[in-house]
N, C-alpha and C positions, 0 to 999 in steps of 0.2 A: 400689760397683757400677761396672762398666766401661761404656765407650761401647757395647761390643758387646752388653751386657745390655739397653741401652736401644733397640736397633735393631729395634723391632717393626714388622711390616708392617701395611698398611691392613687386610688380610684378618684378621690376628691381632686387631686392635682390634675389628673387626666381630664376630668370634667371641666375644670377651670380652663385648661388648655384648649379644650374644644370650643369654649365660649369665646376665648380671646383670639383664636386663630383668625387670620385675615386673608380672605380672598384666594385660597388655594384651590377652589373649584368654582365652576361657573355658575352653579345654581344653589339649590338648597341641600347639597350633599354633605359629605362628611365634614369638610372644613369651610363651609360657607361663612360669609361675613356676618358678624353681629347676630349669631344664632342665640336665641334667648335660652337661658338656663332654666331648667325646671327640676322638680324633685325626682324625676325618673333617672334611671342609669343609662338611658339610650345613647346619649352623646359620649359618655365615658366608655361604654361598651364598644362603641364604634372606634374610638381612638385606641382603646386597648387592643382591638383587633389589628389596627394599623401598626402599632408599635410593639405588639406583644411577641411572645416566643414563637419561633419557627420549629417545625419538624424538619430535621436534617436527614436526608436519605442519600446513601452512598450509591453512586451509579458510575457510568463510564461513557466516554465519548466513543463514537464508532464510525467516523468517516474514513476515507482513503487517504489519510495523512500519515498513517503508520504510527502515530503517537499513542492512540488508544488510551488517553489519559483517564485516570480515575478521578471522579469529580464528586462534589457534594452539592446536592440540590436542596435549597431551602424552600419549604412548602408551607403555605398558610392559606386557610380557607379553601383547601383543595387545589390550589394553584402554585406553580413554581414561581417564586418571586425573584430569585437570583441563583446563580451557579458559581461555585468557587472550586479551585483545585483542592483535591483531597490531599492530606498529608500522611503518607505511608510511614511505616516504621523506619524505613531507610529514606531519609529526607532528600537524598540525591535524586530520587525519582518523583519529587514533587514538581508537577508541571501542568501546564494548560495554556492554550493560546486564546486570543480574543474571539476567534471563530467558535471554538468549543464553548466558551463561556457565554456566548450570545445565543446559544441554541434555544433558550427560552422563547425567543422570538419565532423560531421555526415551529415550536410546539403549538403555538396559538396563532400562527400566521393565517391570513385570509385566503391564501392559496392552498391551504390544506384540503385534501380530498376527504369528504365527510361520509359519503354513502356510495355503495356500488352503483355504477352507471352503465348505460348502454347507448351507443351511438344510435340516434333516432332512425337513421336510414339503413341500419344493418339488421339482418335477420339470418337465421341458420340457413335458409334456403336461398336467400338473395343477399349476399354480403355487400354488394355495391362498393367495392374498395376505392373507386375513384372519387367517392364523396367524403373521404377522409380529409383531414387538414383543417385549416384555419376557420373555415365556414361551417364545420361540422357542429351539430347540436346533440346534446345528450339528455337522456331521461333516466330518472331514478328507478332502480329495480331492487329486489331483495337479494340477500346473500344466496339463498337457495336457488333463485332463478339464475343468478350470475354463474354460480359454480356448476349447475346442471347444464347450462348451455356450453360452457367451456369443455366439460367432460364429454358432452354429446358430440361436439365438433372434433375433439381429439380422436374419439372412437371412429367417427366417420372418415376422417382423413387416414387413420391407420388402415381401415378396411379398403378404402379406394386407392390409396397410394402405398404408403409404408409407414411404420412407426417412426422411421427416420425423418419423415416429412414434417414432424412437429419439432420445432426448434425451441429449446429451453435456454433463455437468455438470463444470466444473472450478472450484475455488475458489482461495483465496489462500494455501493451506498450503505452497506451494512456489513459488519464483520462478525456476526454471531453465527447461530446455527442455521440460518435460512439458506445460505449457499450450499452446504453439504446436503441439506434436506432436499433441495431442488434436484441436485445431482442424483440422489438416491431415487427420486421419482422418475427421473430420466432413465436411469439404469433399468428400473422395473418395466417402464413403458417401451424402451428401445428407441428413445429420441436422439436428437442431435444437440450437442453443445459446442461452444467455440473452444478451439485450442488457442490459448491466450497468445495474442500477438501485438499487444500494446505495452509500452514501458519496459520491454525486454531486449531491445536492440543492443544497447551497450553491455548489458549483463551477459548476453550470449557470447559477445566477443570476449569479454573477460573470462568466461568459462573455457574458451579455447586454450587459454594459457594455464589457468589455475584448476580447472575441473569443477568449479562451482561458480554460481552466479545465474540469476534470472531477472528478477526485478532489481536491477542494479547489481552490485557485487556484495559478497560477504565481507563483513568488517567487524572491528571491535565495537563494543557498546560505547556510546558517546561519553560516558563517564571516564573512559580511558584517554580521551583526547587531551587531557591536561598533561599527559606524558609525551605529547608530540612536540617536536621542536620546529617543524615546518608543516604548514597545512596549505595545500593548494585546493581552493574551492573552484571547481571547474563546471560552469554551466548551471549554477545554483545560487539563488539569492536566499541564503539560509536565514538571514535576519528578517526577511519579509514574508516569504511564502513557503519555504520548505522547512517544516518542523521548527516553527518559530519558538516552540517551547524549549528547544535545546540551544537557542542562541547563547544563553548564559554559559554553556559548556565551552563553546568556541571562544567566548570572551575570557573565560578563565584560562584557557590555553595561551591566549595572547598576553594576558597579565603575567603569566608564568614565563614569558620570554619567547613564545613561539612566533615565528615569522608567518604572516598571512599573505598568501598570493591569491588573487582572484582573476580567473580567466573568464571573461564575459564581454559580449559586445556592448552591453549597457552599463553605465555607471550606476550600479545598484547601491542599496544601503550597505550591503556586505562589502562591495568594492570600496566604499568610502572609509571603511575601517582597515583597509589592507595596507601592508607595507609596500606592495607592488601590485598594480593593476595592469593586466594585459587585455586591452580592448580588441579582442580577436574579431576578424570578419566571420560572420556565420558560415558554418560548414567547413572551416579550416582546422578543426580540432585535431584530426588525425595527423595532419601535416606538422602542426606544432609539437605534438607528442613525439613524432619521429625525429624532429629536430632536436628535442631534448635527449632522446636516445643517442643521437649522433654526438652531442656534446659530452655525454657521460663516457661514451666509448673513446672519443677523440682525446679527451683530457684524462682518461684512465681514472675516473671517479667511481667506478663500479666496486661492489663488495665481492671480492674474489673468493673469500671463504664461503659466503652464501651461495655463490654461483657453483662452486665445486660440490657443495653438500646437498643442495636442495633444488637444483635445476638441471635441465637437459642442455644447458649451454655448452658443456664440454663434449657432448655426444657427437659421434661421427655421422656424417651424412653422405650417402652415395651421390657423387656428382652427376652420374648419368640418370639415375631414377628419382633423386630427391628424397629417397626413403632413408630412415635411420638404419644404420648398420647394426645388426643384432649379433649376439655371441655365437649363434648357430652359423653365421656367415664366416666366422673367424676361427672358432675353436671346435675341435671334434666333439666335445661334450657340451657344447653351447645349446642355448634354447632360442625360441623365436620371439621371446619377450624382452630379454635384458639387452639394453643398448651397450655400445662399446665406446670407450674413450681412449685417449693416449696418455700413458704415464709420462709426466713432464721430465723426469730424470732419465728414463731408459728409452724414451721414444717408442715404446712397445705398446700394442693394444692391450687393454685390460677391461674387464666388465665394469660398467658404470652402475653401481648399486644405489638404490634409493635411500635417502636420508643418511648417507654414509660419506664422510669426507674422504677425499683422495687428492693426491697431488696431480690432478689432471691438467693437461694442456688446455688452455682456454681458447687459444687461437691457432690457426695454422692449417696447411694443406698436407695430406699424407697419402701414401700409397699403402693400402691395407689389404693384404691377401690378394694383391694384383688389381685392386680396385682403387680408383682415385677418389679421395674423400676430403672433406673439410669439416671443421667443428661447426656446431650450430651458431656459436657466437661469431664465427667468421662470416657466415651467411648473413647474419643480422648486421654486422659491421658494414658489409658490402651494400646492403639495401639502405641502411641509414645514411650512408655517404651521399645519397641522392637528395638529402634534406639538410644541407648546411644552413646555419642560422640566418645568414644574410639573405639567401634566396627565399627561405620560408617567411622571413620577416616582411619582405616586400609583398609576398603573395597574401599574407594574413593581416597586413596592416599594422605590424608591430615593429618594435626596435629589436635588433639582434641581441643587443646587450641585455635586454629584459628577459628574453628567452633563456639566455645562458645563466643570468643571475638566479632566476627562479629554480632552475634544475640544480645549480650549484648549491643553493641552500638546501634543497631536498637531499642531495647526495652527501653533503659534508657536515651537516649540523646534528646528526643523530637521527633517531626515529621520527617518522613523519609519514606523509602520504597525500593522496589525492581524494578529496571529497567530491566525487562526480555526481552531478544532478541529472535531471531529465532533459536539459537543454540539448546536449549533443545527441541524446537518444532518438529524437524525432527526425533526425536527418537520415537520408538513405544509407549512408555509410557509417552510421553510429556504431555498428558492430566492429568496424575496423578501428575506430577510436578506442573501444573497449579493449580490444586485443593489444593495441599499441600501449595504452597506459598501464595495463597489467604487466606487459613486458618491461616497461620502464621501472616499475616498482620491483620487479625481479632483479634488475641490474643494481638498484640501490639497496636491496636486501630488506625492503619494508614489508615483510610478512612474518607473522608468528611471534611478535614481541609487543610489549607495551608501547603504546604511542603510534602504532602503525594504523593508517587509515586507508580504506579502499573505496569508500562510497560515503554519501551524505547521510545514510541511515543503515543500521544493521538489520539482519533478518529477524532478530528478536526471539520472543518466547513462543511457546506453543504447548498444546496438550495432546496427549495420546488418546484418541477415542477408541482404540482397539478395533473391534469389528462392528461397532455400533451402526455405521452407515453402510456396511457391506450387504450385498444382496446374494441370493443363492445362485448356484451354477446354472439353474434353469432360466434365469432372467436374461433377456436379450442383450442388455448392456447398452451403453451410450456410444454413439459414433461421434468422434471429434473432427471438426473441420476448422481450418484456419479462417480468419475473418474474410480474407480475400476469396475463399472458396464458398463461404456462406452467401455472399452477395450473388455469385454466379449461380448457386443452387436456387436462389430466389428468382433470379432473372430468367435463366434458360434451362434449369433442370440438370445442370452439370455440377457435380457428379450424379445428383438425384434432385427431384423437385422438393423444395421446402414450401409448405402450404399454410403453415400456422406458426405464430410465435407467442410464447408465454414469457413475459419479461417481468423481472422483479429487481428492485434496488438499482435500476439502470435507466439512464436517459439515452438509450441506445441510438435512437434515430436522430438525435439532435447534437450530440457531441462525440468526440473521439474519432469519428469516422471521416476519412477524406472523401470529398465529392458527395456531399450530403444529398444533393438532388438525385444522384444515381440510386442511393439507398431508398429514398422516398418513392422513386419510380419503381424500383424492384418490389417494394412493399405492396404495390397494386396487384401482385400475383398471389398475395396471401388472402385466404378466406377468413382468417381471424387473427387479430392482434389483441391479445389480452395483456394488460399492464397492471401490476401492483406497485403502488408508489405512495409516498406521503403527500406529494404536491402535484399541482397541475402543470406538469412539464410539457415541452413540445412533443415528446413521445406520447404522453397521455392524450394530447390533442389529436394525434393520429391513430389512437386506439379504437377498437370496437367495443370492448368491455373493459371497464376501469374498476379496479379493486382498491379501496382505501386501506393503506398500511399504516399501522400506528408508529409513532415516533419511538426512537431508541429509549427515551426516558420512561416510556410507559410499557416496556416489555422486559420480561425476565430473560437473562441470557448469560452466556460466558464468552469472553473475548480474550484473545491473545494479542499481544502488541509487538511492534518491531523495535521500539526504542527503550524497552525496559524488560527485565527478566521476570515478568509477572503474568499471571492469568487473572483477569478481572471477572468477578461475579457482579452482574448488573441487576440490582433490585428495581422493580417498577416503582416509579415515584407516585403515580396515581393511576386510576383506571384509564384505558384508552378513551379518547374523545369521540363523540358522535358514534358512528358504526365502524370505526377503524379497527382492524384486526392485525394480529401478529402474523408475519409471513409463515411462521411455523404452523399456526392454526390453519391458514389458507391451504398450505400444501397437504396437511393431513386430511382436511375436508375434501380436497380434490382427489386425493388417493382413494378415499372411501368410495367415491362415486365411480372410480375407474376399476374397482375391485382389488385394490392393494391396501386396504385399510389395516389388515392384520399385520402388515409389514412394518408399521410405524407405532411408536409409543405415543399415544395421544396426549398424555399429560406432559407438558414441557418440564415441569419441576422434576418429575420422575425421570425424564430423558436426561436432564442435566446430572442427576444423581448417578445414573448408569454410565454416562460418559466419563465423569470424574472418577468413578470406581475403577476404570481401566488404566488410570495413571496413578501409580503408587507414590508419586511426588506430591499429590494434592490431597489434602484432608478436607472432605466435603463438610463434615460436622463442625470443623473449626472455621472453615472459610466461607460457608454458604448459609449461615443462619439467616432466615428471612428477616428477623428483627434487627440483627446487628451484623450485616454483611461486612466482611473485611477483605482486604486484598489477598488473593491466593499467591503465596510465595513459592516459587520453584526451589526445590532442594539444590544445594550446591555441593 
């Protein structure tokens, strides 16, 4: 056989492969059995399409996991075939979990909403709210009809009741521009939005001590965890459900010698990797934290230098009123802001200056200017004495030695901290736990240095939009209600009657809310529930008008994340499917029908340019090229 005989082309090989392939499809498709070869290139073209080159599009994940991972979507024949983590310049931030990588299934899922729909039994004049629910049927309508009806009902409710009677609900199903866009429309219209009251219980308790915290607490980026010597994971299964993409960071800390303590009622995957597992009884988190405080104080394991320089531990407290003693109470030239401490050498009162070390007395009772006082740490010591390890262990289903061991590691092995999750947050006294463990970390000095941990995720990056979403002084603005007040407003008109809900990126009526039946019953008082979503959720089933939103992968956007110092530009992978639309487009179209069209930038690309231009840390021309989008790196 000559060399010429061996000179087969790639296309010839592919055609032969198509002929020889056995039984990988059920009929006469691409890889059917014993397909006869012919002189045409049909079979080879088909296999080339199957095995050929992909178009790779950089995009980003956008659920409420706070990772906001940058991804690469591989597209062929107009469809996403697979998704992989993108590799940024700083490979420490290469990440992605199985949920994000499987979103191809959600893009093409059979539960996707395809067209605007209206409940068959609903009309503007006769909403028939009791016919919502599992038995409700829907009929297809046009986008114009859907938006006109929503705008007409909003106007009617504003005239008959109040603009506040229209409730704008936005959830955490998307982290791009749709949320602030809806808030801008609410400000212009004068509607109601929720004052967030989910996932903030522990964070608000933490804020009482540190001055910061909302969705959990402020903390260092995960990449700093390798500097921690003790990590207490409290109420969070990091390896399974909470930021799985950062599990490697915790494992790196363990490999570097960190002790891992897990406080969780369940023997989770994270607990299986722990040096010490505390199988706490649910709801006893604050008790155990107070017992750890008692151990630190009783065994004098506290960081006295940190307490003297950066806390109010030495501050004097008036025993009669419980108020801090201020320099105006003691010195002729004092003020009403600066607290007072006792000099440990002279036993005389002195100003306690912020971020300034002084040889202050940490414990003790004193008579100051005729007033009986004690230090803040003395009050804490007295309260913590009510939570000895033996008593708390019996109450919490633990061993007293385990409670002591965990906090001894934290206090004596160098920097570390508590990675608190949302487990304790959902209990009634989650804020007390937040306050207790923030105080514990103050005693051990685990703030403001490498390796200190205060939560299971940081607050992360963000961009400065400037005044892009602001409205003029003549706009009525939004009224905020706590979620507990929203349901009473729907039920009884207290503090005012809510008559309509426009919801986006939120399965509001089906999850997050306690007493779901009460919410569904309260919804009977609404004349219109309009829902924009990707999928047919339970909230959609209770809607009157349904608007199909496109998937993240098919919309242009910018996204900030919690677990990396980046702002992501998201390039659309392909056009939206069916008649699905971007929430941005929906809000703009609704605003036009309400008379606010001039207040919005209609082209989203132009809007992104203007927003980015307000933040001098971001270079749009370098970071947002439509053909080669790259990660937007924040300046350091």
